[in-house]
C-alpha atoms as an extended CHARMM CRD file, in Angstrom:
* protein
*
       172  EXT
         1         1  MET       CA             21.9340000000     -105.0390000000      -10.6570000000  PROA      1               0.0000000000
         2         2  SER       CA             22.1490000000     -104.6360000000      -14.4100000000  PROA      2               0.0000000000
         3         3  GLU       CA             25.1070000000     -102.7890000000      -15.9560000000  PROA      3               0.0000000000
         4         4  ARG       CA             25.6670000000     -101.5440000000      -19.5040000000  PROA      4               0.0000000000
         5         5  ASN       CA             29.0160000000     -100.3750000000      -20.7930000000  PROA      5               0.0000000000
         6         6  ASN       CA             29.9780000000      -97.8320000000      -23.4280000000  PROA      6               0.0000000000
         7         7  VAL       CA             26.5060000000      -96.2980000000      -23.8950000000  PROA      7               0.0000000000
         8         8  VAL       CA             27.7700000000      -92.9000000000      -22.7550000000  PROA      8               0.0000000000
         9         9  LYS       CA             31.2140000000      -91.3480000000      -22.3560000000  PROA      9               0.0000000000
        10        10  SER       CA             32.9010000000      -88.5380000000      -20.4830000000  PROA      10              0.0000000000
        11        11  SER       CA             35.7280000000      -86.8590000000      -22.4090000000  PROA      11              0.0000000000
        12        12  GLY       CA             35.7590000000      -89.9050000000      -24.6880000000  PROA      12              0.0000000000
        13        13  ASN       CA             36.1210000000      -92.3650000000      -21.8010000000  PROA      13              0.0000000000
        14        14  PRO       CA             33.4390000000      -95.0860000000      -21.6570000000  PROA      14              0.0000000000
        15        15  LEU       CA             31.1840000000      -95.1290000000      -18.6070000000  PROA      15              0.0000000000
        16        16  THR       CA             28.9760000000      -97.7920000000      -17.0430000000  PROA      16              0.0000000000
        17        17  LEU       CA             25.2270000000      -97.2700000000      -16.7010000000  PROA      17              0.0000000000
        18        18  VAL       CA             23.6000000000      -99.0380000000      -13.7670000000  PROA      18              0.0000000000
        19        19  GLY       CA             19.9530000000     -100.0320000000      -13.4630000000  PROA      19              0.0000000000
        20        20  ASN       CA             17.1300000000     -101.3770000000      -15.5640000000  PROA      20              0.0000000000
        21        21  GLU       CA             17.2350000000     -100.5320000000      -19.2610000000  PROA      21              0.0000000000
        22        22  VAL       CA             14.0140000000      -98.9750000000      -20.5030000000  PROA      22              0.0000000000
        23        23  LYS       CA             12.9900000000      -99.3990000000      -24.1430000000  PROA      23              0.0000000000
        24        24  VAL       CA             10.5300000000      -97.6570000000      -26.4470000000  PROA      24              0.0000000000
        25        25  GLY       CA              7.1320000000      -99.3060000000      -26.0290000000  PROA      25              0.0000000000
        26        26  ASP       CA              7.6920000000     -100.1890000000      -22.3630000000  PROA      26              0.0000000000
        27        27  THR       CA              5.3400000000      -98.9720000000      -19.6920000000  PROA      27              0.0000000000
        28        28  ALA       CA              7.2790000000      -96.1490000000      -18.0800000000  PROA      28              0.0000000000
        29        29  PRO       CA              8.4960000000      -97.2300000000      -14.6440000000  PROA      29              0.0000000000
        30        30  ASP       CA              7.2360000000      -95.0370000000      -11.8350000000  PROA      30              0.0000000000
        31        31  PHE       CA              9.7780000000      -93.3450000000       -9.5840000000  PROA      31              0.0000000000
        32        32  THR       CA              9.8970000000      -90.9320000000       -6.6760000000  PROA      32              0.0000000000
        33        33  VAL       CA             12.1750000000      -87.8970000000       -6.6910000000  PROA      33              0.0000000000
        34        34  LEU       CA             12.1810000000      -84.7320000000       -4.5710000000  PROA      34              0.0000000000
        35        35  ASN       CA             11.2180000000      -81.1660000000       -5.4030000000  PROA      35              0.0000000000
        36        36  GLU       CA             12.7600000000      -77.9880000000       -3.9760000000  PROA      36              0.0000000000
        37        37  SER       CA             10.8470000000      -78.3360000000       -0.6980000000  PROA      37              0.0000000000
        38        38  LEU       CA             11.9050000000      -82.0040000000       -0.2870000000  PROA      38              0.0000000000
        39        39  SER       CA              8.3820000000      -83.1810000000       -1.1080000000  PROA      39              0.0000000000
        40        40  PRO       CA              8.1110000000      -86.4000000000       -3.0920000000  PROA      40              0.0000000000
        41        41  VAL       CA              7.1220000000      -86.1870000000       -6.7580000000  PROA      41              0.0000000000
        42        42  LYS       CA              6.2240000000      -89.2820000000       -8.7830000000  PROA      42              0.0000000000
        43        43  LEU       CA              5.9240000000      -89.8160000000      -12.5070000000  PROA      43              0.0000000000
        44        44  SER       CA              2.4050000000      -91.1240000000      -11.8320000000  PROA      44              0.0000000000
        45        45  ASP       CA              1.4790000000      -87.6200000000      -10.5660000000  PROA      45              0.0000000000
        46        46  PHE       CA              1.3870000000      -86.5900000000      -14.2400000000  PROA      46              0.0000000000
        47        47  LYS       CA             -0.8670000000      -89.3520000000      -15.5590000000  PROA      47              0.0000000000
        48        48  GLY       CA             -2.8160000000      -88.2090000000      -18.6040000000  PROA      48              0.0000000000
        49        49  LYS       CA             -0.1020000000      -85.7980000000      -19.7430000000  PROA      49              0.0000000000
        50        50  THR       CA              2.7860000000      -86.2050000000      -22.1440000000  PROA      50              0.0000000000
        51        51  VAL       CA              5.9430000000      -86.1050000000      -20.0350000000  PROA      51              0.0000000000
        52        52  ILE       CA              9.4100000000      -85.2370000000      -21.2680000000  PROA      52              0.0000000000
        53        53  ILE       CA             11.9620000000      -86.4850000000      -18.7530000000  PROA      53              0.0000000000
        54        54  THR       CA             15.4420000000      -85.0640000000      -19.1060000000  PROA      54              0.0000000000
        55        55  SER       CA             18.2210000000      -86.2880000000      -16.8700000000  PROA      55              0.0000000000
        56        56  VAL       CA             21.4030000000      -84.2880000000      -16.5060000000  PROA      56              0.0000000000
        57        57  PRO       CA             24.6700000000      -84.9380000000      -14.6450000000  PROA      57              0.0000000000
        58        58  SER       CA             24.6770000000      -81.6380000000      -12.6760000000  PROA      58              0.0000000000
        59        59  ILE       CA             22.8170000000      -78.3820000000      -13.1260000000  PROA      59              0.0000000000
        60        60  GLU       CA             26.0370000000      -76.6090000000      -12.1020000000  PROA      60              0.0000000000
        61        61  THR       CA             27.7690000000      -77.4550000000      -15.4010000000  PROA      61              0.0000000000
        62        62  LYS       CA             27.7180000000      -75.4060000000      -18.6060000000  PROA      62              0.0000000000
        63        63  THR       CA             26.0150000000      -78.0240000000      -20.7950000000  PROA      63              0.0000000000
        64        64  CYS       CA             23.3360000000      -78.8550000000      -18.2100000000  PROA      64              0.0000000000
        65        65  ASP       CA             22.7350000000      -75.1320000000      -17.7180000000  PROA      65              0.0000000000
        66        66  LEU       CA             22.2460000000      -74.5830000000      -21.4610000000  PROA      66              0.0000000000
        67        67  GLU       CA             20.0590000000      -77.6630000000      -21.8730000000  PROA      67              0.0000000000
        68        68  THR       CA             17.7720000000      -76.8510000000      -18.9660000000  PROA      68              0.0000000000
        69        69  LYS       CA             17.3380000000      -73.2310000000      -20.0530000000  PROA      69              0.0000000000
        70        70  ARG       CA             16.4700000000      -74.4160000000      -23.5680000000  PROA      70              0.0000000000
        71        71  PHE       CA             13.8750000000      -76.9250000000      -22.3340000000  PROA      71              0.0000000000
        72        72  ASN       CA             12.4390000000      -74.2750000000      -20.0070000000  PROA      72              0.0000000000
        73        73  GLN       CA             11.9780000000      -72.0210000000      -23.0320000000  PROA      73              0.0000000000
        74        74  GLU       CA             10.4020000000      -74.8320000000      -25.0860000000  PROA      74              0.0000000000
        75        75  ALA       CA              8.0770000000      -75.8110000000      -22.2210000000  PROA      75              0.0000000000
        76        76  GLY       CA              6.2780000000      -72.5170000000      -22.6240000000  PROA      76              0.0000000000
        77        77  ASN       CA              5.5210000000      -73.3780000000      -26.2800000000  PROA      77              0.0000000000
        78        78  LEU       CA              4.2790000000      -76.9510000000      -25.8360000000  PROA      78              0.0000000000
        79        79  GLY       CA              0.9970000000      -76.2790000000      -24.0150000000  PROA      79              0.0000000000
        80        80  ASP       CA             -0.6350000000      -77.5540000000      -20.8530000000  PROA      80              0.0000000000
        81        81  ASP       CA             -0.7510000000      -81.1970000000      -21.9920000000  PROA      81              0.0000000000
        82        82  VAL       CA              3.0510000000      -81.4790000000      -21.7600000000  PROA      82              0.0000000000
        83        83  VAL       CA              5.1670000000      -81.5090000000      -18.6080000000  PROA      83              0.0000000000
        84        84  ILE       CA              8.9630000000      -81.3710000000      -18.6140000000  PROA      84              0.0000000000
        85        85  LEU       CA             10.7950000000      -82.9330000000      -15.6920000000  PROA      85              0.0000000000
        86        86  THR       CA             14.5270000000      -82.3050000000      -15.3700000000  PROA      86              0.0000000000
        87        87  ILE       CA             16.1880000000      -84.6900000000      -12.9380000000  PROA      87              0.0000000000
        88        88  SER       CA             19.7140000000      -84.6340000000      -11.5270000000  PROA      88              0.0000000000
        89        89  MET       CA             21.5570000000      -85.8090000000       -8.4400000000  PROA      89              0.0000000000
        90        90  ASP       CA             22.0090000000      -82.2070000000       -7.2750000000  PROA      90              0.0000000000
        91        91  LEU       CA             20.5120000000      -81.3430000000       -3.9090000000  PROA      91              0.0000000000
        92        92  PRO       CA             17.0620000000      -79.7230000000       -4.1490000000  PROA      92              0.0000000000
        93        93  PHE       CA             18.4150000000      -76.5740000000       -2.4710000000  PROA      93              0.0000000000
        94        94  ALA       CA             21.0750000000      -76.1260000000       -5.1620000000  PROA      94              0.0000000000
        95        95  GLN       CA             18.4810000000      -76.7910000000       -7.8640000000  PROA      95              0.0000000000
        96        96  ALA       CA             16.1200000000      -74.1780000000       -6.4020000000  PROA      96              0.0000000000
        97        97  ARG       CA             18.9260000000      -71.6050000000       -6.1570000000  PROA      97              0.0000000000
        98        98  TRP       CA             19.9650000000      -72.2950000000       -9.7790000000  PROA      98              0.0000000000
        99        99  CYS       CA             16.3690000000      -72.0910000000      -11.0790000000  PROA      99              0.0000000000
       100       100  GLY       CA             15.8420000000      -68.7790000000       -9.2840000000  PROA      100             0.0000000000
       101       101  ALA       CA             19.0330000000      -67.2870000000      -10.6840000000  PROA      101             0.0000000000
       102       102  ALA       CA             18.3290000000      -68.6200000000      -14.2120000000  PROA      102             0.0000000000
       103       103  GLY       CA             14.6250000000      -67.6680000000      -14.2480000000  PROA      103             0.0000000000
       104       104  VAL       CA             13.6110000000      -71.2720000000      -14.8920000000  PROA      104             0.0000000000
       105       105  GLU       CA              9.9640000000      -71.7750000000      -13.9920000000  PROA      105             0.0000000000
       106       106  ASN       CA              8.3040000000      -73.5930000000      -16.9080000000  PROA      106             0.0000000000
       107       107  LEU       CA              9.6920000000      -77.0370000000      -16.0760000000  PROA      107             0.0000000000
       108       108  LYS       CA              9.9960000000      -79.0670000000      -12.8940000000  PROA      108             0.0000000000
       109       109  MET       CA             13.5330000000      -79.4350000000      -11.5480000000  PROA      109             0.0000000000
       110       110  LEU       CA             13.7460000000      -82.5780000000       -9.4110000000  PROA      110             0.0000000000
       111       111  SER       CA             16.3990000000      -84.4250000000       -7.4290000000  PROA      111             0.0000000000
       112       112  ASP       CA             17.1890000000      -88.1430000000       -7.3800000000  PROA      112             0.0000000000
       113       113  PHE       CA             19.8280000000      -87.7540000000       -4.6420000000  PROA      113             0.0000000000
       114       114  ARG       CA             17.9220000000      -89.4540000000       -1.8200000000  PROA      114             0.0000000000
       115       115  ASP       CA             16.6620000000      -92.7670000000       -3.1870000000  PROA      115             0.0000000000
       116       116  ARG       CA             18.3390000000      -92.8860000000       -6.6240000000  PROA      116             0.0000000000
       117       117  GLU       CA             15.1080000000      -94.4870000000       -7.7930000000  PROA      117             0.0000000000
       118       118  PHE       CA             14.8830000000      -92.7050000000      -11.1430000000  PROA      118             0.0000000000
       119       119  GLY       CA             18.4810000000      -93.5730000000      -12.0560000000  PROA      119             0.0000000000
       120       120  GLN       CA             17.9340000000      -97.2120000000      -11.0830000000  PROA      120             0.0000000000
       121       121  ASN       CA             14.5070000000      -97.6310000000      -12.7040000000  PROA      121             0.0000000000
       122       122  TYR       CA             15.6500000000      -96.0650000000      -15.9930000000  PROA      122             0.0000000000
       123       123  GLY       CA             19.2010000000      -97.4460000000      -16.0430000000  PROA      123             0.0000000000
       124       124  VAL       CA             20.8740000000      -94.0480000000      -16.3120000000  PROA      124             0.0000000000
       125       125  ARG       CA             22.9970000000      -93.8390000000      -13.1530000000  PROA      125             0.0000000000
       126       126  ILE       CA             26.6770000000      -93.5740000000      -14.0300000000  PROA      126             0.0000000000
       127       127  LYS       CA             28.5380000000      -96.0650000000      -11.8540000000  PROA      127             0.0000000000
       128       128  GLU       CA             31.8880000000      -94.2920000000      -11.9790000000  PROA      128             0.0000000000
       129       129  LEU       CA             30.5330000000      -90.8280000000      -11.1400000000  PROA      129             0.0000000000
       130       130  GLY       CA             27.3930000000      -91.3940000000       -9.0910000000  PROA      130             0.0000000000
       131       131  LEU       CA             25.6080000000      -88.9720000000      -11.4270000000  PROA      131             0.0000000000
       132       132  LEU       CA             22.8710000000      -89.3850000000      -14.0300000000  PROA      132             0.0000000000
       133       133  ALA       CA             23.6400000000      -89.6930000000      -17.7290000000  PROA      133             0.0000000000
       134       134  ARG       CA             22.3390000000      -87.0310000000      -20.1110000000  PROA      134             0.0000000000
       135       135  THR       CA             19.2200000000      -88.7300000000      -21.4500000000  PROA      135             0.0000000000
       136       136  ILE       CA             15.7120000000      -87.9070000000      -22.5820000000  PROA      136             0.0000000000
       137       137  PHE       CA             12.6210000000      -90.0580000000      -22.3140000000  PROA      137             0.0000000000
       138       138  ILE       CA              9.1990000000      -89.1080000000      -23.6630000000  PROA      138             0.0000000000
       139       139  VAL       CA              6.2460000000      -90.8020000000      -21.9980000000  PROA      139             0.0000000000
       140       140  ASP       CA              2.8380000000      -90.5210000000      -23.6460000000  PROA      140             0.0000000000
       141       141  LYS       CA             -0.4190000000      -89.7670000000      -21.8380000000  PROA      141             0.0000000000
       142       142  ASP       CA             -1.0570000000      -93.5230000000      -21.4730000000  PROA      142             0.0000000000
       143       143  GLY       CA              2.2420000000      -94.0660000000      -19.6370000000  PROA      143             0.0000000000
       144       144  LYS       CA              4.1690000000      -95.7000000000      -22.5000000000  PROA      144             0.0000000000
       145       145  VAL       CA              7.7410000000      -94.7370000000      -23.4020000000  PROA      145             0.0000000000
       146       146  GLN       CA              7.6130000000      -93.3700000000      -26.9460000000  PROA      146             0.0000000000
       147       147  TYR       CA             11.1070000000      -91.9110000000      -27.3660000000  PROA      147             0.0000000000
       148       148  ILE       CA             14.5690000000      -92.2940000000      -25.8270000000  PROA      148             0.0000000000
       149       149  GLN       CA             17.7380000000      -90.3320000000      -26.4900000000  PROA      149             0.0000000000
       150       150  TYR       CA             21.0660000000      -91.1850000000      -24.8400000000  PROA      150             0.0000000000
       151       151  VAL       CA             23.5130000000      -88.3460000000      -25.4280000000  PROA      151             0.0000000000
       152       152  GLU       CA             26.7180000000      -90.2750000000      -26.0410000000  PROA      152             0.0000000000
       153       153  GLU       CA             29.1540000000      -87.6470000000      -24.7350000000  PROA      153             0.0000000000
       154       154  THR       CA             28.1580000000      -86.1240000000      -21.3810000000  PROA      154             0.0000000000
       155       155  SER       CA             29.4810000000      -82.6820000000      -22.3590000000  PROA      155             0.0000000000
       156       156  VAL       CA             27.3100000000      -82.4270000000      -25.5140000000  PROA      156             0.0000000000
       157       157  GLU       CA             23.7680000000      -81.0320000000      -25.6790000000  PROA      157             0.0000000000
       158       158  PRO       CA             20.9320000000      -83.3000000000      -26.8310000000  PROA      158             0.0000000000
       159       159  ASN       CA             19.2740000000      -83.1440000000      -30.2450000000  PROA      159             0.0000000000
       160       160  TYR       CA             16.4900000000      -80.7110000000      -29.2930000000  PROA      160             0.0000000000
       161       161  ASP       CA             14.7750000000      -80.7840000000      -32.6820000000  PROA      161             0.0000000000
       162       162  GLU       CA             14.4010000000      -84.5530000000      -32.5480000000  PROA      162             0.0000000000
       163       163  VAL       CA             12.8730000000      -84.3830000000      -29.0500000000  PROA      163             0.0000000000
       164       164  LEU       CA             10.4750000000      -81.5920000000      -29.9840000000  PROA      164             0.0000000000
       165       165  ASP       CA              9.4160000000      -83.3140000000      -33.2200000000  PROA      165             0.0000000000
       166       166  ALA       CA              8.7220000000      -86.5640000000      -31.3390000000  PROA      166             0.0000000000
       167       167  THR       CA              6.6960000000      -84.6470000000      -28.7460000000  PROA      167             0.0000000000
       168       168  ARG       CA              4.6260000000      -82.7960000000      -31.3450000000  PROA      168             0.0000000000
       169       169  LYS       CA              3.8250000000      -86.0790000000      -33.1260000000  PROA      169             0.0000000000
       170       170  LEU       CA              2.3710000000      -87.4330000000      -29.8750000000  PROA      170             0.0000000000
       171       171  LEU       CA              0.2410000000      -84.3270000000      -29.4330000000  PROA      171             0.0000000000
       172       172  GLY       CA             -1.2630000000      -84.9680000000      -32.8570000000  PROA      172             0.0000000000
């Protein structure tokens, strides 16, 4: 199993990412995660759409809360050709409860807790914590990775403008 050190940090302490590193230009690896009803959801379910994949350590933290609410808001402005998937290791029940309380309904909140397939296939599982790193991948309608952002410090929000600009460029 591949490991990469010092890509992300928690409180300034380097962490180890486990799994296959994905690069811009790669065909996006498929994965299976679970939705709120424990039904499987695959990346391939969204073929033909531009997909923004955000991974967060835990929806129960302040930064993940802010990030997910922001992407939920932006999802409403990007149109039907864009899907936003937010993936964490949180249990689907906790995700559903959080989404209901936060009014999040424009993106798909998904869990990698069962198979850890997303974390492995995208190389974003944090070895020391068993959580996912804060990352963003944009996959175009042809299934190619067009953008990647690793947020170096887990407690910091991503660069939203950069993500949105990259998405709009793909939409033409």
